[in-house]
N, CA, C, O and the ligand as a Tripos MOL2 file, in Angstrom:
@<TRIPOS>MOLECULE
protein
  253   251    64     0     0
PROTEIN
NO_CHARGES

@<TRIPOS>ATOM
      1 N           3.1690   -7.2580   90.4190 N.3       1 MET1
      2 CA          3.3790   -6.8410   91.9280 C.3       1 MET1
      3 C           3.0350   -7.8400   92.7280 C.2       1 MET1
      4 O           1.9700   -8.4360   92.5650 O.2       1 MET1
      5 N           3.9320   -8.1600   93.7350 N.am      2 ILE2
      6 CA          3.6730   -9.1150   94.6960 C.3       2 ILE2
      7 C           2.7730   -8.5510   95.7790 C.2       2 ILE2
      8 O           2.9200   -7.3840   96.1440 O.2       2 ILE2
      9 N           1.8290   -9.3570   96.3140 N.am      3 ASP3
     10 CA          0.9250   -8.9930   97.3460 C.3       3 ASP3
     11 C           1.6870   -8.8450   98.7060 C.2       3 ASP3
     12 O           2.3150   -9.7940   99.1760 O.2       3 ASP3
     13 N           1.6170   -7.6860   99.2940 N.am      4 PRO4
     14 CA          2.3460   -7.5490  100.5480 C.3       4 PRO4
     15 C           2.0410   -8.6740  101.6740 C.2       4 PRO4
     16 O           2.9120   -9.0740  102.4460 O.2       4 PRO4
     17 N           0.7580   -9.1170  101.6790 N.am      5 ASP5
     18 CA          0.5470  -10.1220  102.6330 C.3       5 ASP5
     19 C           1.1670  -11.4050  102.2180 C.2       5 ASP5
     20 O           1.4750  -12.2280  103.0800 O.2       5 ASP5
     21 N           1.3750  -11.6380  100.9340 N.am      6 LEU6
     22 CA          2.1180  -12.9120  100.5720 C.3       6 LEU6
     23 C           3.6330  -12.5660  100.9400 C.2       6 LEU6
     24 O           4.2870  -13.4040  101.5600 O.2       6 LEU6
     25 N           4.1380  -11.4880  100.6130 N.am      7 LEU7
     26 CA          5.5360  -11.2980  100.9510 C.3       7 LEU7
     27 C           5.7710  -11.6620  102.5260 C.2       7 LEU7
     28 O           6.7470  -12.2890  102.9390 O.2       7 LEU7
     29 N           4.7880  -11.1970  103.2700 N.am      8 ASP8
     30 CA          5.0010  -11.2820  104.7480 C.3       8 ASP8
     31 C           5.2010  -12.8150  105.1940 C.2       8 ASP8
     32 O           5.8350  -13.1330  106.2000 O.2       8 ASP8
     33 N           4.6350  -13.6440  104.3980 N.am      9 ILE9
     34 CA          4.6470  -15.0350  104.8550 C.3       9 ILE9
     35 C           5.8680  -15.8120  104.0920 C.2       9 ILE9
     36 O           6.1780  -16.9450  104.4610 O.2       9 ILE9
     37 N           6.4450  -15.2610  103.1800 N.am     10 LEU10
     38 CA          7.5950  -15.9090  102.5120 C.3      10 LEU10
     39 C           8.8110  -15.7850  103.3130 C.2      10 LEU10
     40 O           9.0040  -14.8390  104.0760 O.2      10 LEU10
     41 N           9.5770  -16.6890  103.1440 N.am     11 ALA11
     42 CA         10.8160  -16.8110  103.8900 C.3      11 ALA11
     43 C          11.9870  -17.4640  103.0140 C.2      11 ALA11
     44 O          11.7420  -18.1740  102.0390 O.2      11 ALA11
     45 N          13.2090  -17.1780  103.4250 N.am     12 CYS12
     46 CA         14.3060  -17.7160  102.7470 C.3      12 CYS12
     47 C          14.4540  -19.2010  102.9080 C.2      12 CYS12
     48 O          14.5850  -19.6360  104.0520 O.2      12 CYS12
     49 N          14.4480  -20.0350  101.8800 N.am     13 PRO13
     50 CA         14.5820  -21.5030  102.1490 C.3      13 PRO13
     51 C          16.0040  -22.0450  102.4930 C.2      13 PRO13
     52 O          16.2440  -23.2040  102.8310 O.2      13 PRO13
     53 N          16.9160  -21.0330  102.3560 N.am     14 LEU14
     54 CA         18.3490  -21.4200  102.6120 C.3      14 LEU14
     55 C          18.8540  -21.2230  104.1490 C.2      14 LEU14
     56 O          19.8660  -21.7760  104.5790 O.2      14 LEU14
     57 N          18.0440  -20.3910  104.9000 N.am     15 CYS15
     58 CA         18.3080  -19.9980  106.2460 C.3      15 CYS15
     59 C          17.4170  -20.6760  107.2080 C.2      15 CYS15
     60 O          16.1950  -20.6380  107.0600 O.2      15 CYS15
     61 N          17.9650  -21.2750  108.1580 N.am     16 GLU16
     62 CA         17.2230  -22.1440  109.2080 C.3      16 GLU16
     63 C          16.1910  -21.1520  109.9590 C.2      16 GLU16
     64 O          15.0860  -21.5400  110.3410 O.2      16 GLU16
     65 N          16.6170  -19.9640  110.1130 N.am     17 GLN17
     66 CA         15.7230  -19.1160  111.0000 C.3      17 GLN17
     67 C          14.5760  -18.5500  110.1490 C.2      17 GLN17
     68 O          13.7270  -17.8240  110.6640 O.2      17 GLN17
     69 N          14.5460  -18.8940  108.7890 N.am     18 ARG18
     70 CA         13.5760  -18.4500  108.0410 C.3      18 ARG18
     71 C          13.3230  -16.9130  107.9790 C.2      18 ARG18
     72 O          12.2020  -16.4560  108.2040 O.2      18 ARG18
     73 N          14.3570  -16.1530  107.6790 N.am     19 PRO19
     74 CA         14.1640  -14.7170  107.8140 C.3      19 PRO19
     75 C          13.3190  -14.2080  106.6260 C.2      19 PRO19
     76 O          13.1160  -14.8800  105.6140 O.2      19 PRO19
     77 N          12.8160  -12.8870  106.8480 N.am     20 PRO20
     78 CA         12.0170  -12.2450  105.7230 C.3      20 PRO20
     79 C          12.9060  -11.9140  104.5340 C.2      20 PRO20
     80 O          14.1350  -11.8310  104.5490 O.2      20 PRO20
     81 N          12.0190  -11.7240  103.4190 N.am     21 LEU21
     82 CA         12.7340  -11.3420  102.1830 C.3      21 LEU21
     83 C          12.3140   -9.8810  101.8450 C.2      21 LEU21
     84 O          11.2500   -9.3810  102.2130 O.2      21 LEU21
     85 N          13.1620   -9.3200  101.1860 N.am     22 ARG22
     86 CA         12.8280   -7.8430  100.7360 C.3      22 ARG22
     87 C          12.6570   -7.8890   99.2710 C.2      22 ARG22
     88 O          13.4010   -8.5570   98.5540 O.2      22 ARG22
     89 N          11.6830   -7.1850   98.8310 N.am     23 LEU23
     90 CA         11.3490   -7.0790   97.3960 C.3      23 LEU23
     91 C          12.2620   -6.0940   96.6540 C.2      23 LEU23
     92 O          12.3960   -4.9350   97.0480 O.2      23 LEU23
     93 N          12.8380   -6.5450   95.6520 N.am     24 GLU24
     94 CA         13.6940   -5.6620   94.8440 C.3      24 GLU24
     95 C          13.2810   -5.4270   93.3580 C.2      24 GLU24
     96 O          13.3770   -6.3670   92.5680 O.2      24 GLU24
     97 N          12.8880   -4.3740   93.0030 N.am     25 LYS25
     98 CA         12.4350   -4.0870   91.6680 C.3      25 LYS25
     99 C          11.3210   -4.9320   91.1730 C.2      25 LYS25
    100 O          11.1550   -5.1270   89.9690 O.2      25 LYS25
    101 N          10.6090   -5.3990   92.0300 N.am     26 ASP26
    102 CA          9.3470   -6.2230   91.7330 C.3      26 ASP26
    103 C           9.6610   -7.5620   90.8470 C.2      26 ASP26
    104 O           8.8600   -8.2170   90.1800 O.2      26 ASP26
    105 N          10.9150   -7.7530   91.0160 N.am     27 GLU27
    106 CA         11.2570   -9.0070   90.1370 C.3      27 GLU27
    107 C          12.2410   -9.9070   90.8870 C.2      27 GLU27
    108 O          12.5940  -10.9580   90.3520 O.2      27 GLU27
    109 N          12.6920   -9.5720   92.0560 N.am     28 LEU28
    110 CA         13.6700  -10.3590   92.7100 C.3      28 LEU28
    111 C          13.2650  -10.2440   94.3530 C.2      28 LEU28
    112 O          12.9110   -9.1740   94.8480 O.2      28 LEU28
    113 N          13.3540  -11.3290   95.0140 N.am     29 LEU29
    114 CA         13.1990  -11.2940   96.4700 C.3      29 LEU29
    115 C          14.6440  -11.6590   97.0280 C.2      29 LEU29
    116 O          15.2340  -12.6540   96.6070 O.2      29 LEU29
    117 N          15.1510  -10.8830   97.9170 N.am     30 VAL30
    118 CA         16.4550  -10.9030   98.4370 C.3      30 VAL30
    119 C          16.4140  -11.2080   99.9650 C.2      30 VAL30
    120 O          15.8010  -10.4550  100.7220 O.2      30 VAL30
    121 N          17.0130  -12.2180  100.3770 N.am     31 CYS31
    122 CA         17.0740  -12.5920  101.7870 C.3      31 CYS31
    123 C          17.8620  -11.5850  102.5320 C.2      31 CYS31
    124 O          18.9470  -11.1720  102.1220 O.2      31 CYS31
    125 N          17.2020  -11.1250  103.8310 N.am     32 THR32
    126 CA         17.8190  -10.1580  104.5400 C.3      32 THR32
    127 C          19.0260  -10.6610  105.3840 C.2      32 THR32
    128 O          19.7400   -9.9080  106.0450 O.2      32 THR32
    129 N          19.1770  -11.9690  105.2980 N.am     33 VAL33
    130 CA         20.3810  -12.4770  106.0990 C.3      33 VAL33
    131 C          21.5110  -12.9750  105.3480 C.2      33 VAL33
    132 O          22.6620  -12.5750  105.5260 O.2      33 VAL33
    133 N          21.1360  -13.9400  104.4210 N.am     34 CYS34
    134 CA         22.2690  -14.4470  103.4920 C.3      34 CYS34
    135 C          22.5000  -13.7650  102.2810 C.2      34 CYS34
    136 O          23.5610  -13.9300  101.6790 O.2      34 CYS34
    137 N          21.5110  -12.9240  101.8120 N.am     35 GLY35
    138 CA         21.7530  -12.0940  100.6840 C.3      35 GLY35
    139 C          21.3800  -12.7410   99.3530 C.2      35 GLY35
    140 O          21.4440  -12.0830   98.3150 O.2      35 GLY35
    141 N          20.9750  -14.0750   99.3650 N.am     36 HIS36
    142 CA         20.5450  -14.7530   98.1910 C.3      36 HIS36
    143 C          19.3680  -14.1170   97.5970 C.2      36 HIS36
    144 O          18.5050  -13.5800   98.2910 O.2      36 HIS36
    145 N          19.3190  -14.1740   96.2660 N.am     37 GLY37
    146 CA         18.1310  -13.5770   95.6410 C.3      37 GLY37
    147 C          17.3530  -14.8180   94.9750 C.2      37 GLY37
    148 O          17.8670  -15.8450   94.5330 O.2      37 GLY37
    149 N          15.9990  -14.4780   95.0090 N.am     38 PHE38
    150 CA         15.0190  -15.4630   94.2700 C.3      38 PHE38
    151 C          14.1890  -14.8760   93.2870 C.2      38 PHE38
    152 O          13.4630  -13.9420   93.6250 O.2      38 PHE38
    153 N          14.1870  -15.2880   92.1080 N.am     39 PRO39
    154 CA         13.5130  -14.5940   90.9620 C.3      39 PRO39
    155 C          11.8930  -14.7070   91.1580 C.2      39 PRO39
    156 O          11.3120  -15.6650   91.6680 O.2      39 PRO39
    157 N          11.3810  -13.6920   90.7160 N.am     40 ILE40
    158 CA          9.8420  -13.6360   90.7130 C.3      40 ILE40
    159 C           9.5550  -13.7780   89.1740 C.2      40 ILE40
    160 O          10.0100  -12.9300   88.4050 O.2      40 ILE40
    161 N           8.8550  -14.7680   88.7390 N.am     41 ILE41
    162 CA          8.6370  -15.0740   87.3110 C.3      41 ILE41
    163 C           7.0540  -15.1610   87.0070 C.2      41 ILE41
    164 O           6.4310  -16.1140   87.4740 O.2      41 ILE41
    165 N           6.4370  -14.2520   86.2850 N.am     42 ASP42
    166 CA          4.9730  -14.2620   86.0740 C.3      42 ASP42
    167 C           4.3780  -14.1130   87.4490 C.2      42 ASP42
    168 O           3.4740  -14.8700   87.8000 O.2      42 ASP42
    169 N           4.8740  -13.1090   88.2960 N.am     43 GLU43
    170 CA          4.3520  -12.9010   89.5520 C.3      43 GLU43
    171 C           4.3850  -13.9840   90.6250 C.2      43 GLU43
    172 O           3.8390  -13.8340   91.7180 O.2      43 GLU43
    173 N           5.0560  -15.0930   90.2600 N.am     44 ILE44
    174 CA          5.2930  -16.2090   91.1460 C.3      44 ILE44
    175 C           6.6850  -16.2670   91.6500 C.2      44 ILE44
    176 O           7.6490  -16.3920   90.8950 O.2      44 ILE44
    177 N           6.7800  -16.1680   93.0240 N.am     45 PRO45
    178 CA          8.1390  -16.2010   93.6610 C.3      45 PRO45
    179 C           8.7340  -17.5950   93.4950 C.2      45 PRO45
    180 O           8.0080  -18.5320   93.8250 O.2      45 PRO45
    181 N           9.8200  -17.8330   93.0820 N.am     46 HIS46
    182 CA         10.5400  -19.0910   92.9410 C.3      46 HIS46
    183 C          11.4650  -19.1910   94.1200 C.2      46 HIS46
    184 O          12.6170  -18.7590   94.0770 O.2      46 HIS46
    185 N          10.9260  -19.7840   95.1990 N.am     47 LEU47
    186 CA         11.7670  -19.8880   96.4180 C.3      47 LEU47
    187 C          12.2690  -21.2070   96.7550 C.2      47 LEU47
    188 O          12.1080  -21.7600   97.8440 O.2      47 LEU47
    189 N          13.0090  -21.7690   95.5540 N.am     48 LEU48
    190 CA         13.6010  -23.0530   95.8220 C.3      48 LEU48
    191 C          15.2080  -22.9130   95.9130 C.2      48 LEU48
    192 O          15.7510  -22.0430   95.2310 O.2      48 LEU48
    193 N          15.8640  -23.6310   96.6220 N.am     49 PRO49
    194 CA         17.2780  -23.6190   96.6540 C.3      49 PRO49
    195 C          17.8560  -23.5370   95.3830 C.2      49 PRO49
    196 O          18.6680  -22.6380   95.1620 O.2      49 PRO49
    197 N          17.5590  -24.3330   94.5270 N.am     50 GLU50
    198 CA         18.0560  -24.5340   93.1460 C.3      50 GLU50
    199 C          17.8440  -23.2910   92.2970 C.2      50 GLU50
    200 O          18.5380  -23.1260   91.2940 O.2      50 GLU50
    201 N          16.8980  -22.3920   92.6610 N.am     51 ASP51
    202 CA         16.5970  -21.0830   91.9230 C.3      51 ASP51
    203 C          17.4040  -19.9470   92.4570 C.2      51 ASP51
    204 O          17.4480  -18.8550   91.8900 O.2      51 ASP51
    205 N          18.0990  -20.2530   93.6610 N.am     52 ALA52
    206 CA         18.7080  -19.0470   94.3050 C.3      52 ALA52
    207 C          19.7550  -18.3890   93.4920 C.2      52 ALA52
    208 O          20.4950  -19.0860   92.7980 O.2      52 ALA52
    209 N          19.8730  -17.1410   93.5210 N.am     53 ILE53
    210 CA         20.8020  -16.3590   92.7940 C.3      53 ILE53
    211 C          21.9390  -16.0330   93.8750 C.2      53 ILE53
    212 O          21.5980  -15.5620   94.9600 O.2      53 ILE53
    213 N          23.1630  -16.2560   93.6140 N.am     54 GLU54
    214 CA         24.1950  -15.9630   94.5910 C.3      54 GLU54
    215 C          24.2610  -14.5040   94.9690 C.2      54 GLU54
    216 O          23.9310  -13.6190   94.1790 O.2      54 GLU54
    217 N          24.7070  -14.2630   96.2270 N.am     55 PRO55
    218 CA         24.5750  -12.8570   96.6310 C.3      55 PRO55
    219 C          25.6170  -11.9630   95.8140 C.2      55 PRO55
    220 O          25.4090  -10.7630   95.6380 O.2      55 PRO55
    221 N          26.5940  -12.5260   95.3920 N.am     56 GLU56
    222 CA         27.5450  -11.6600   94.4700 C.3      56 GLU56
    223 C          26.8040  -11.2030   93.2980 C.2      56 GLU56
    224 O          26.8760  -10.0340   92.9190 O.2      56 GLU56
    225 N          26.0540  -12.1360   92.6810 N.am     57 LYS57
    226 CA         25.2440  -11.8630   91.4890 C.3      57 LYS57
    227 C          24.0780  -10.8890   91.7740 C.2      57 LYS57
    228 O          23.8090  -10.0400   90.9240 O.2      57 LYS57
    229 N          23.4020  -10.9600   92.8720 N.am     58 VAL58
    230 CA         22.4130  -10.1020   93.1990 C.3      58 VAL58
    231 C          23.0300   -8.7000   93.2990 C.2      58 VAL58
    232 O          22.4400   -7.7400   92.8040 O.2      58 VAL58
    233 N          24.2820   -8.5560   93.9720 N.am     59 GLY59
    234 CA         24.8000   -7.3250   94.0180 C.3      59 GLY59
    235 C          25.1760   -6.5470   92.6450 C.2      59 GLY59
    236 O          25.1290   -5.3240   92.5140 O.2      59 GLY59
    237 N          25.5390   -7.4300   91.6970 N.am     60 GLN60
    238 CA         25.7660   -6.9960   90.3590 C.3      60 GLN60
    239 C          24.6210   -6.3670   89.6790 C.2      60 GLN60
    240 O          24.7080   -5.3400   89.0060 O.2      60 GLN60
    241 N          23.4540   -7.0950   89.9060 N.am     61 ARG61
    242 CA         22.2120   -6.6070   89.2560 C.3      61 ARG61
    243 C          21.9970   -5.2380   89.7950 C.2      61 ARG61
    244 O          21.4830   -4.4370   89.0140 O.2      61 ARG61
    245 N          22.2930   -4.8300   90.9740 N.am     62 GLU62
    246 CA         22.0240   -3.5610   91.4470 C.3      62 GLU62
    247 C          22.8360   -2.4350   90.8300 C.2      62 GLU62
    248 O          22.4720   -1.2600   90.8870 O.2      62 GLU62
    249 N          23.9030   -2.8260   90.2640 N.am     63 ALA63
    250 CA         24.8940   -1.8110   89.7000 C.3      63 ALA63
    251 C          24.2210   -1.0700   88.4280 C.2      63 ALA63
    252 O          24.8470   -0.2060   87.8130 O.2      63 ALA63
    253 ZN         18.7890  -16.6430  103.4460 Zn       64 ZN64
@<TRIPOS>BOND
     1     1     2 1
     2     2     3 1
     3     3     4 2
     4     3     5 am
     5     5     6 1
     6     6     7 1
     7     7     8 2
     8     7     9 am
     9     9    10 1
    10    10    11 1
    11    11    12 2
    12    11    13 am
    13    13    14 1
    14    14    15 1
    15    15    16 2
    16    15    17 am
    17    17    18 1
    18    18    19 1
    19    19    20 2
    20    19    21 am
    21    21    22 1
    22    22    23 1
    23    23    24 2
    24    23    25 am
    25    25    26 1
    26    26    27 1
    27    27    28 2
    28    27    29 am
    29    29    30 1
    30    30    31 1
    31    31    32 2
    32    31    33 am
    33    33    34 1
    34    34    35 1
    35    35    36 2
    36    35    37 am
    37    37    38 1
    38    38    39 1
    39    39    40 2
    40    39    41 am
    41    41    42 1
    42    42    43 1
    43    43    44 2
    44    43    45 am
    45    45    46 1
    46    46    47 1
    47    47    48 2
    48    47    49 am
    49    49    50 1
    50    50    51 1
    51    51    52 2
    52    51    53 am
    53    53    54 1
    54    54    55 1
    55    55    56 2
    56    55    57 am
    57    57    58 1
    58    58    59 1
    59    59    60 2
    60    59    61 am
    61    61    62 1
    62    62    63 1
    63    63    64 2
    64    63    65 am
    65    65    66 1
    66    66    67 1
    67    67    68 2
    68    67    69 am
    69    69    70 1
    70    70    71 1
    71    71    72 2
    72    71    73 am
    73    73    74 1
    74    74    75 1
    75    75    76 2
    76    75    77 am
    77    77    78 1
    78    78    79 1
    79    79    80 2
    80    79    81 am
    81    81    82 1
    82    82    83 1
    83    83    84 2
    84    83    85 am
    85    85    86 1
    86    86    87 1
    87    87    88 2
    88    87    89 am
    89    89    90 1
    90    90    91 1
    91    91    92 2
    92    91    93 am
    93    93    94 1
    94    94    95 1
    95    95    96 2
    96    95    97 am
    97    97    98 1
    98    98    99 1
    99    99   100 2
   100    99   101 am
   101   101   102 1
   102   102   103 1
   103   103   104 2
   104   103   105 am
   105   105   106 1
   106   106   107 1
   107   107   108 2
   108   107   109 am
   109   109   110 1
   110   110   111 1
   111   111   112 2
   112   111   113 am
   113   113   114 1
   114   114   115 1
   115   115   116 2
   116   115   117 am
   117   117   118 1
   118   118   119 1
   119   119   120 2
   120   119   121 am
   121   121   122 1
   122   122   123 1
   123   123   124 2
   124   123   125 am
   125   125   126 1
   126   126   127 1
   127   127   128 2
   128   127   129 am
   129   129   130 1
   130   130   131 1
   131   131   132 2
   132   131   133 am
   133   133   134 1
   134   134   135 1
   135   135   136 2
   136   135   137 am
   137   137   138 1
   138   138   139 1
   139   139   140 2
   140   139   141 am
   141   141   142 1
   142   142   143 1
   143   143   144 2
   144   143   145 am
   145   145   146 1
   146   146   147 1
   147   147   148 2
   148   147   149 am
   149   149   150 1
   150   150   151 1
   151   151   152 2
   152   151   153 am
   153   153   154 1
   154   154   155 1
   155   155   156 2
   156   155   157 am
   157   157   158 1
   158   158   159 1
   159   159   160 2
   160   159   161 am
   161   161   162 1
   162   162   163 1
   163   163   164 2
   164   163   165 am
   165   165   166 1
   166   166   167 1
   167   167   168 2
   168   167   169 am
   169   169   170 1
   170   170   171 1
   171   171   172 2
   172   171   173 am
   173   173   174 1
   174   174   175 1
   175   175   176 2
   176   175   177 am
   177   177   178 1
   178   178   179 1
   179   179   180 2
   180   179   181 am
   181   181   182 1
   182   182   183 1
   183   183   184 2
   184   183   185 am
   185   185   186 1
   186   186   187 1
   187   187   188 2
   188   187   189 am
   189   189   190 1
   190   190   191 1
   191   191   192 2
   192   191   193 am
   193   193   194 1
   194   194   195 1
   195   195   196 2
   196   195   197 am
   197   197   198 1
   198   198   199 1
   199   199   200 2
   200   199   201 am
   201   201   202 1
   202   202   203 1
   203   203   204 2
   204   203   205 am
   205   205   206 1
   206   206   207 1
   207   207   208 2
   208   207   209 am
   209   209   210 1
   210   210   211 1
   211   211   212 2
   212   211   213 am
   213   213   214 1
   214   214   215 1
   215   215   216 2
   216   215   217 am
   217   217   218 1
   218   218   219 1
   219   219   220 2
   220   219   221 am
   221   221   222 1
   222   222   223 1
   223   223   224 2
   224   223   225 am
   225   225   226 1
   226   226   227 1
   227   227   228 2
   228   227   229 am
   229   229   230 1
   230   230   231 1
   231   231   232 2
   232   231   233 am
   233   233   234 1
   234   234   235 1
   235   235   236 2
   236   235   237 am
   237   237   238 1
   238   238   239 1
   239   239   240 2
   240   239   241 am
   241   241   242 1
   242   242   243 1
   243   243   244 2
   244   243   245 am
   245   245   246 1
   246   246   247 1
   247   247   248 2
   248   247   249 am
   249   249   250 1
   250   250   251 1
   251   251   252 2
@<TRIPOS>SUBSTRUCTURE
     1 MET1         2 RESIDUE 1 A MET
     2 ILE2         6 RESIDUE 1 A ILE
     3 ASP3        10 RESIDUE 1 A ASP
     4 PRO4        14 RESIDUE 1 A PRO
     5 ASP5        18 RESIDUE 1 A ASP
     6 LEU6        22 RESIDUE 1 A LEU
     7 LEU7        26 RESIDUE 1 A LEU
     8 ASP8        30 RESIDUE 1 A ASP
     9 ILE9        34 RESIDUE 1 A ILE
    10 LEU10       38 RESIDUE 1 A LEU
    11 ALA11       42 RESIDUE 1 A ALA
    12 CYS12       46 RESIDUE 1 A CYS
    13 PRO13       50 RESIDUE 1 A PRO
    14 LEU14       54 RESIDUE 1 A LEU
    15 CYS15       58 RESIDUE 1 A CYS
    16 GLU16       62 RESIDUE 1 A GLU
    17 GLN17       66 RESIDUE 1 A GLN
    18 ARG18       70 RESIDUE 1 A ARG
    19 PRO19       74 RESIDUE 1 A PRO
    20 PRO20       78 RESIDUE 1 A PRO
    21 LEU21       82 RESIDUE 1 A LEU
    22 ARG22       86 RESIDUE 1 A ARG
    23 LEU23       90 RESIDUE 1 A LEU
    24 GLU24       94 RESIDUE 1 A GLU
    25 LYS25       98 RESIDUE 1 A LYS
    26 ASP26      102 RESIDUE 1 A ASP
    27 GLU27      106 RESIDUE 1 A GLU
    28 LEU28      110 RESIDUE 1 A LEU
    29 LEU29      114 RESIDUE 1 A LEU
    30 VAL30      118 RESIDUE 1 A VAL
    31 CYS31      122 RESIDUE 1 A CYS
    32 THR32      126 RESIDUE 1 A THR
    33 VAL33      130 RESIDUE 1 A VAL
    34 CYS34      134 RESIDUE 1 A CYS
    35 GLY35      138 RESIDUE 1 A GLY
    36 HIS36      142 RESIDUE 1 A HIS
    37 GLY37      146 RESIDUE 1 A GLY
    38 PHE38      150 RESIDUE 1 A PHE
    39 PRO39      154 RESIDUE 1 A PRO
    40 ILE40      158 RESIDUE 1 A ILE
    41 ILE41      162 RESIDUE 1 A ILE
    42 ASP42      166 RESIDUE 1 A ASP
    43 GLU43      170 RESIDUE 1 A GLU
    44 ILE44      174 RESIDUE 1 A ILE
    45 PRO45      178 RESIDUE 1 A PRO
    46 HIS46      182 RESIDUE 1 A HIS
    47 LEU47      186 RESIDUE 1 A LEU
    48 LEU48      190 RESIDUE 1 A LEU
    49 PRO49      194 RESIDUE 1 A PRO
    50 GLU50      198 RESIDUE 1 A GLU
    51 ASP51      202 RESIDUE 1 A ASP
    52 ALA52      206 RESIDUE 1 A ALA
    53 ILE53      210 RESIDUE 1 A ILE
    54 GLU54      214 RESIDUE 1 A GLU
    55 PRO55      218 RESIDUE 1 A PRO
    56 GLU56      222 RESIDUE 1 A GLU
    57 LYS57      226 RESIDUE 1 A LYS
    58 VAL58      230 RESIDUE 1 A VAL
    59 GLY59      234 RESIDUE 1 A GLY
    60 GLN60      238 RESIDUE 1 A GLN
    61 ARG61      242 RESIDUE 1 A ARG
    62 GLU62      246 RESIDUE 1 A GLU
    63 ALA63      250 RESIDUE 1 A ALA
    64 ZN64       253 GROUP 0 **** ****
């Protein structure tokens, strides 16, 4: 489980305005602007552009 305080300071690395991320299923952070997903592995958010999951694939995971 990600600490809500930590979640508050995290931001999407792909968006210049550094928008907040929403937590999805405790395993994925999704940008509220561009829709890219970032994996959480062993409770560590991986917020690197090369780790980004494309928005189309994030949508598929919800199905
Ligand atoms: Zn973004």
